[in-house]
SEMAR-716302 format. One record per residue (C-alpha): residue number from 1; x, y, z; chain; residue in three letters. Coordinates in Angstrom, 1 decimal. Layout:
   nr       u       v       w  kette  rest
  NUM       X       Y       Z      A   ala
...
end
This chain:
   nr       u       v       w  kette  rest
    1   102.4   108.9    91.1      A   met
    2    99.3   111.0    91.7      A   arg
    3    99.9   113.2    88.7      A   glu
    4   100.3   110.3    86.3      A   ile
    5    97.4   108.3    87.7      A   leu
    6    94.9   108.9    84.9      A   pro
    7    97.3   107.3    82.3      A   ala
    8    98.1   104.4    84.6      A   leu
    9    94.4   103.8    85.3      A   ser
   10    93.6   103.8    81.6      A   arg
   11    96.3   101.3    80.8      A   trp
   12    95.3    99.1    83.7      A   tyr
   13    91.6    99.1    82.7      A   ala
   14    92.6    98.2    79.1      A   glu
   15    94.6    95.2    80.5      A   gly
   16    97.9    96.7    79.0      A   ser
   17   100.9    95.9    81.2      A   pro
   18   103.1    98.9    82.0      A   phe
   19   106.5    99.4    83.6      A   gly
   20   106.2   101.6    86.7      A   leu
   21   109.5   103.2    88.0      A   ala
   22   109.4   104.7    91.5      A   thr
   23   112.2   106.5    93.4      A   val
   24   112.5   104.6    96.6      A   val
   25   115.6   106.3    98.1      A   ala
   26   117.7   109.5    97.6      A   val
   27   120.8   111.0    98.9      A   ser
   28   122.5   114.4    98.7      A   arg
   29   121.2   116.8    96.1      A   ser
   30   118.9   114.4    94.4      A   ala
   31   116.4   116.1    92.0      A   pro
   32   113.3   114.2    93.0      A   arg
   33   112.0   112.9    96.3      A   asp
   34   111.0   109.3    97.2      A   pro
   35   107.7   108.5    95.5      A   gly
   36   108.5   110.3    92.3      A   ala
   37   107.3   108.0    89.4      A   ala
   38   107.6   107.4    85.7      A   met
   39   105.8   104.8    83.7      A   ala
   40   106.2   103.3    80.2      A   val
   41   103.0   102.0    78.7      A   gly
   42   101.7   100.5    75.5      A   pro
   43   103.2   102.0    72.3      A   gly
   44   106.2   103.2    74.5      A   asp
   45   104.1   106.1    75.8      A   glu
   46   106.0   107.7    78.7      A   val
   47   104.4   109.7    81.6      A   val
   48   106.1   111.2    84.7      A   gly
   49   109.7   111.6    85.7      A   ser
   50   112.2   110.2    88.2      A   val
   51   115.0   112.7    87.8      A   ser
   52   114.0   115.7    85.7      A   gly
   53   115.6   114.2    82.6      A   gly
   54   119.0   113.0    83.7      A   cys
   55   118.4   109.2    83.7      A   val
   56   115.0   108.9    82.1      A   glu
   57   116.4   107.3    79.0      A   gly
   58   118.0   104.5    81.0      A   ala
   59   114.8   104.0    83.1      A   val
   60   112.8   103.9    79.9      A   phe
   61   114.8   101.0    78.5      A   glu
   62   114.7    99.2    81.9      A   leu
   63   111.0    99.6    82.1      A   ala
   64   110.6    98.0    78.7      A   arg
   65   112.7    95.1    79.8      A   glu
   66   110.7    94.7    83.0      A   val
   67   107.4    94.6    81.0      A   val
   68   108.8    92.0    78.7      A   ala
   69   110.3    89.8    81.4      A   ser
   70   107.9    90.4    84.4      A   gly
   71   111.0    90.6    86.7      A   glu
   72   111.3    93.7    88.9      A   ala
   73   114.6    95.5    89.0      A   his
   74   116.3    97.9    91.5      A   leu
   75   118.8   100.3    90.0      A   arg
   76   120.9   103.1    91.6      A   thr
   77   122.0   106.2    89.7      A   phe
   78   124.6   108.5    90.9      A   gly
   79   127.0   111.2    89.7      A   tyr
   80   129.8   110.3    87.3      A   ser
   81   132.2   112.8    85.6      A   asp
   82   134.3   110.0    84.0      A   asp
   83   132.3   110.0    80.8      A   asp
   84   130.3   113.0    79.5      A   ala
   85   127.9   110.5    77.9      A   phe
   86   127.5   108.2    80.9      A   ala
   87   124.1   107.8    82.4      A   val
   88   124.0   109.6    85.8      A   gly
   89   122.8   112.6    87.7      A   leu
   90   124.4   115.9    87.0      A   thr
   91   123.4   117.3    90.4      A   cys
   92   125.8   115.2    92.3      A   gly
   93   123.1   113.3    94.2      A   gly
   94   122.0   109.7    94.0      A   glu
   95   118.6   108.0    93.5      A   ile
   96   117.5   104.4    93.8      A   thr
   97   114.7   103.4    91.5      A   val
   98   112.4   100.3    91.7      A   leu
   99   111.0    99.3    88.3      A   val
  100   108.1    96.7    88.3      A   arg
  101   105.5    95.5    85.9      A   arg
  102   101.9    96.4    86.7      A   val
  103    98.8    94.7    85.2      A   ser
  104    95.6    93.1    86.5      A   pro
  105    97.5    89.8    86.6      A   glu
  106   100.7    91.2    88.3      A   asp
  107    98.9    93.5    90.8      A   asp
  108    95.2    92.8    91.4      A   pro
  109    95.1    95.5    94.0      A   gly
  110    96.2    98.4    91.8      A   phe
  111    92.7    99.4    90.8      A   ala
  112    91.6    99.8    94.5      A   ala
  113    94.7   101.9    95.2      A   val
  114    94.1   104.1    92.1      A   ala
  115    90.5   104.6    93.1      A   glu
  116    91.5   105.7    96.6      A   ser
  117    94.2   108.1    95.4      A   val
  118    91.9   109.7    92.8      A   ala
  119    89.2   110.2    95.5      A   ala
  120    91.7   111.7    98.0      A   gly
  121    91.3   108.7   100.3      A   arg
  122    94.5   108.0   102.2      A   pro
  123    96.3   104.8   101.4      A   val
  124    99.9   103.5   101.6      A   thr
  125   101.4   101.1    99.1      A   val
  126   104.2    98.9   100.5      A   ala
  127   106.5    97.3    97.8      A   thr
  128   109.4    94.9    98.3      A   val
  129   112.6    96.3    96.9      A   thr
  130   114.9    93.4    97.7      A   gly
  131   115.8    90.5   100.1      A   gly
  132   114.2    87.1   100.6      A   pro
  133   110.7    88.4    99.7      A   ala
  134   109.7    88.6    96.1      A   pro
  135   110.9    91.9    94.6      A   arg
  136   108.0    94.0    93.4      A   gly
  137   105.4    92.3    95.6      A   ala
  138   103.0    94.9    97.0      A   ser
  139   100.6    95.4    99.9      A   leu
  140    98.0    98.2   100.1      A   ala
  141    97.3    99.6   103.6      A   val
  142    94.4   101.9   104.5      A   trp
  143    94.0   103.8   107.8      A   pro
  144    93.0   101.7   110.8      A   asp
  145    89.3   100.8   110.7      A   gly
  146    89.0   101.3   106.9      A   glu
  147    89.0    98.5   104.3      A   thr
  148    89.8    98.5   100.6      A   trp
  149    87.2    99.3    98.1      A   pro
  150    84.7    96.6    97.0      A   ala
  151    86.3    94.2    94.6      A   gly
  152    89.8    95.2    95.6      A   gly
  153    92.5    93.2    97.3      A   thr
  154    95.3    94.4    99.7      A   pro
  155    97.9    92.1    98.3      A   gly
  156   100.7    90.5   100.2      A   thr
  157   104.5    90.7   100.6      A   leu
  158   104.8    86.9   100.9      A   gly
  159   104.7    86.3   104.7      A   ala
  160   102.0    86.9   107.3      A   asp
  161   104.5    88.3   109.9      A   gly
  162   106.0    90.7   107.3      A   leu
  163   102.5    91.8   106.2      A   asp
  164   101.6    92.5   109.9      A   ala
  165   104.7    94.5   110.7      A   ala
  166   104.6    96.5   107.5      A   val
  167   100.9    97.3   107.9      A   thr
  168   101.5    98.8   111.4      A   ala
  169   104.4   100.9   110.1      A   asp
  170   102.5   101.9   106.9      A   ala
  171    99.7   103.3   109.0      A   arg
  172   102.2   105.4   111.0      A   gly
  173   103.7   106.7   107.8      A   glu
  174   100.3   107.5   106.4      A   leu
  175    99.4   109.5   109.5      A   ala
  176   102.6   111.6   108.9      A   gln
  177   102.1   111.8   105.1      A   gly
  178   105.7   110.5   104.6      A   thr
  179   107.2   107.9   102.3      A   ser
  180   110.4   105.9   103.0      A   glu
  181   112.4   102.7   102.6      A   leu
  182   112.5   100.4   105.6      A   arg
  183   114.0    97.0   106.3      A   his
  184   112.6    93.9   108.0      A   tyr
  185   113.5    90.4   108.9      A   gly
  186   111.6    87.5   107.2      A   pro
  187   109.0    87.4   110.1      A   arg
  188   108.6    91.2   110.2      A   gly
  189   111.3    92.0   112.8      A   glu
  190   113.1    95.3   112.2      A   arg
  191   116.5    94.6   110.7      A   arg
  192   118.8    96.5   108.3      A   glu
  193   120.1    93.4   106.5      A   asp
  194   117.1    91.7   105.1      A   ser
  195   113.9    92.6   103.3      A   val
  196   113.7    96.1   101.9      A   gly
  197   110.2    97.6   101.7      A   val
  198   109.3   101.0   100.3      A   phe
  199   106.3   102.6   102.1      A   leu
  200   104.7   105.0    99.6      A   his
  201   102.0   107.1   101.4      A   ser
  202    99.2   108.8    99.5      A   phe
  203    97.7   111.2   102.0      A   ala
  204    94.9   113.5   100.9      A   pro
  205    96.1   116.7    99.2      A   pro
  206    97.0   119.5   101.7      A   pro
  207    94.5   122.3   102.1      A   arg
  208    94.9   126.0   101.1      A   met
  209    92.4   128.3   102.7      A   leu
  210    92.2   131.7   101.0      A   val
  211    90.3   134.4   102.8      A   phe
  212    89.1   137.5   100.9      A   gly
  213    87.5   137.0    97.5      A   ala
  214    89.5   139.7    95.7      A   ile
  215    91.4   139.6    92.4      A   asp
  216    94.6   138.5    94.2      A   tyr
  217    92.7   135.6    95.7      A   ala
  218    91.8   134.2    92.2      A   ala
  219    95.5   134.2    91.3      A   ala
  220    96.6   132.7    94.6      A   val
  221    93.9   130.0    94.2      A   ala
  222    95.1   129.2    90.7      A   arg
  223    98.7   128.7    91.8      A   ile
  224    97.6   126.8    94.9      A   gly
  225    95.9   124.3    92.7      A   gly
  226    99.0   124.1    90.5      A   phe
  227   101.1   123.2    93.6      A   leu
  228    98.7   120.4    94.5      A   gly
  229    96.6   122.0    97.2      A   tyr
  230    92.8   121.6    97.7      A   arg
  231    91.8   125.2    97.6      A   val
  232    88.9   126.9    99.4      A   thr
  233    88.2   130.7    99.0      A   val
  234    86.0   132.3   101.7      A   cys
  235    84.5   135.8   102.0      A   asp
  236    81.7   137.2   104.1      A   ala
  237    80.3   139.1   101.1      A   arg
  238    78.1   136.9    98.8      A   pro
  239    78.4   139.2    95.9      A   val
  240    82.2   138.5    95.7      A   phe
  241    82.1   134.9    96.9      A   ala
  242    80.8   133.3    93.7      A   thr
  243    82.3   130.3    91.9      A   pro
  244    82.3   132.1    88.6      A   gln
  245    85.1   134.4    89.8      A   arg
  246    87.5   131.6    90.6      A   phe
  247    89.2   128.7    88.8      A   pro
  248    87.4   125.4    88.3      A   asp
  249    87.8   123.0    91.2      A   gly
  250    88.1   125.8    93.8      A   val
  251    85.5   125.6    96.7      A   glu
  252    83.9   129.0    97.3      A   val
  253    82.2   129.8   100.6      A   val
  254    80.2   132.9   101.6      A   ala
  255    80.7   133.1   105.4      A   glu
  256    82.5   135.2   107.9      A   trp
  257    86.1   134.1   107.7      A   pro
  258    86.7   133.4   111.4      A   his
  259    83.5   131.4   111.7      A   ile
  260    84.4   129.3   108.7      A   his
  261    87.9   128.6   110.0      A   leu
  262    86.6   127.7   113.4      A   ser
  263    84.6   124.9   111.8      A   gly
  264    87.3   123.7   109.5      A   thr
  265    89.9   121.1   110.3      A   glu
  266    93.5   122.1   109.7      A   thr
  267    96.8   120.2   110.1      A   asp
  268   100.5   120.8   109.8      A   asp
  269   100.3   120.9   106.0      A   arg
  270    97.5   123.5   105.8      A   thr
  271    98.2   126.8   104.2      A   val
  272    96.2   129.9   105.3      A   ile
  273    96.3   133.1   103.2      A   cys
  274    94.5   136.1   104.6      A   val
  275    94.0   138.6   101.8      A   leu
  276    91.2   140.7   103.4      A   thr
  277    93.4   143.4   104.9      A   his
  278    90.3   144.7   106.8      A   asp
  279    90.5   144.7   110.6      A   pro
  280    86.9   143.6   111.1      A   lys
  281    87.7   140.4   109.1      A   phe
  282    91.4   139.7   109.6      A   asp
  283    91.8   140.3   113.3      A   val
  284    89.3   137.7   114.5      A   pro
  285    90.4   135.4   111.7      A   leu
  286    94.0   135.6   112.7      A   leu
  287    93.2   135.1   116.3      A   glu
  288    91.7   131.7   115.3      A   glu
  289    94.4   130.9   112.7      A   ala
  290    97.4   131.6   114.9      A   leu
  291    96.1   129.2   117.6      A   arg
  292    95.7   126.1   115.4      A   arg
  293    97.9   123.8   113.4      A   pro
  294    99.1   125.2   110.0      A   ala
  295   102.2   125.0   107.9      A   ala
  296   101.9   128.6   106.8      A   tyr
  297    99.9   131.6   107.8      A   ile
  298   100.3   134.7   105.7      A   gly
  299    98.5   138.1   105.7      A   ala
  300    98.4   140.7   103.0      A   met
  301    98.8   144.4   103.7      A   gly
  302   101.2   147.3   103.9      A   ser
  303   103.8   147.6   106.6      A   arg
  304   101.6   150.1   108.3      A   arg
  305    98.6   147.7   108.1      A   thr
  306   100.8   145.0   109.5      A   his
  307   101.9   147.1   112.5      A   asp
  308    98.3   148.1   113.3      A   glu
  309    97.2   144.5   112.9      A   arg
  310    99.9   143.2   115.3      A   met
  311    98.8   145.8   117.9      A   ala
  312    95.2   144.7   117.7      A   arg
  313    96.3   141.0   117.9      A   leu
  314    98.3   141.8   121.0      A   arg
  315    95.3   143.5   122.5      A   glu
  316    93.3   140.4   121.8      A   ala
  317    95.7   138.4   124.0      A   gly
  318    97.9   136.6   121.5      A   leu
  319   101.3   135.7   122.8      A   arg
  320   104.6   136.6   121.0      A   glu
  321   105.3   133.0   120.1      A   asp
  322   101.9   132.8   118.4      A   glu
  323   102.4   136.1   116.6      A   leu
  324   105.8   134.9   115.3      A   ser
  325   104.0   132.4   113.1      A   arg
  326   102.5   135.1   111.0      A   leu
  327   104.1   135.9   107.7      A   arg
  328   103.2   139.5   107.0      A   ser
  329   103.4   141.3   104.7      A   pro
  330   102.8   138.1   102.8      A   val
  331   105.2   136.8   100.2      A   gly
  332   108.8   137.1    99.2      A   leu
  333   110.4   140.3    98.0      A   asp
  334   110.1   139.8    94.2      A   leu
  335   109.0   143.3    93.4      A   gly
  336   105.6   141.8    92.5      A   ala
  337   102.8   144.2    91.4      A   arg
  338   100.1   142.3    89.5      A   thr
  339    97.8   139.7    91.1      A   pro
  340    99.6   137.0    89.2      A   glu
  341   103.1   138.2    90.3      A   glu
  342   101.9   138.5    93.9      A   val
  343   100.6   134.9    93.7      A   ala
  344   104.1   133.8    92.6      A   val
  345   105.6   135.7    95.5      A   ser
  346   103.2   134.0    98.0      A   val
  347   103.8   130.6    96.5      A   ala
  348   107.6   131.1    96.6      A   ala
  349   107.4   131.9   100.3      A   glu
  350   105.2   128.8   100.9      A   ile
  351   107.7   126.6    99.1      A   val
  352   110.7   128.1   100.8      A   ala
  353   109.2   127.6   104.2      A   leu
  354   108.2   124.0   103.4      A   arg
  355   111.7   123.0   102.3      A   trp
  356   113.8   125.3   104.4      A   gly
  357   114.9   127.5   101.5      A   gly
  358   116.3   130.9   101.9      A   thr
  359   114.6   132.7    99.1      A   gly
  360   118.0   134.0    97.9      A   ser
  361   119.2   133.7    94.3      A   pro
  362   121.0   130.4    93.8      A   leu
  363   123.9   132.3    92.3      A   thr
  364   124.4   133.9    95.8      A   ala
  365   124.3   130.6    97.7      A   thr
  366   126.6   127.5    98.0      A   thr
  367   126.0   123.9    98.8      A   gly
  368   123.0   121.7    98.0      A   thr
  369   120.3   123.0    95.7      A   ile
  370   117.6   120.5    96.5      A   his
  371   116.7   120.9   100.2      A   his
  372   115.4   118.0   102.3      A   arg
  373   112.3   118.8   104.3      A   arg
  374   113.2   120.6   107.6      A   pro
  375   113.6   118.1   110.4      A   gly
  376   114.5   115.1   108.2      A   thr
  377   118.0   113.6   108.0      A   ala
  378   119.7   113.7   104.6      A   pro
  379   120.0   110.4   102.7      A   gly
end
């Protein structure tokens, strides 16, 4: 929903009801993950997508019906080859979509949620998908110790026990940055045959830290922003570390790379790209990077540079398991030459590592196309 939030906030501020369709469950080779959203607003304006085009027409009509009736609906779309014109997914997967009406009257807490998401403040929205509780009812949950913005309301799922159980689980999901469908009994006990609740987590955008303010860094920063990262570029040389050399929205820092990283919080979603390929910068920087949480650590340089760098890192005391985290030379083998092509190569490696992809041409592979995140069970 994050990418369609500006339109949703505008409709909400205008008092115009809109139909919000959210993917709450997927299985097999589904094209979008839980949390993917599409909305139909005033004048039949459409934003977002739930399937990449396969079932958007049917969801559009359902959203219009929901806006007119106010009654939320849950619909599952799967693969069907019985009729070439039937509504279904061509990928062979299955998605379950919740469609509900949103307006100041239907959902008084939406503005507070939208404000948090836009500001990068973590929040989870729990929405009833079915069972004894009212379908479409929602509850907003912020991290423990935080409250909703002034004038907002967290909402309710219809029962105090259910609200309490979902709040506890929602905070756990938020800490992991995950979204999933869970089931509860009417008093909040965990059961598979009662109230379905989709926990949609909006964690702050992951960070991309780019070290070395060279022309390649500008291209990597640009594609990092496109992929949804909050990008920082750092270089020890003030003459190169200037905001004018980088895309809007990129934080630019003039500081020794390893000193900046030592004072920066990273987590299991953080991407670190070392483009300095200068030992006095990248060796102390990689010493710090390889000993802290990160999803991806890549370093630019030739194979000779890589071998020399690895020798220096071993001399600095790094263990083999720590060194094995380093992706160097950085990027996938695309034959890239220009800064923009190299940025695509780096982004491709980041995406492949995130989802467990091989980086091979799909024509040379078999099985599912849309990978689930490594370590998660298929739907």
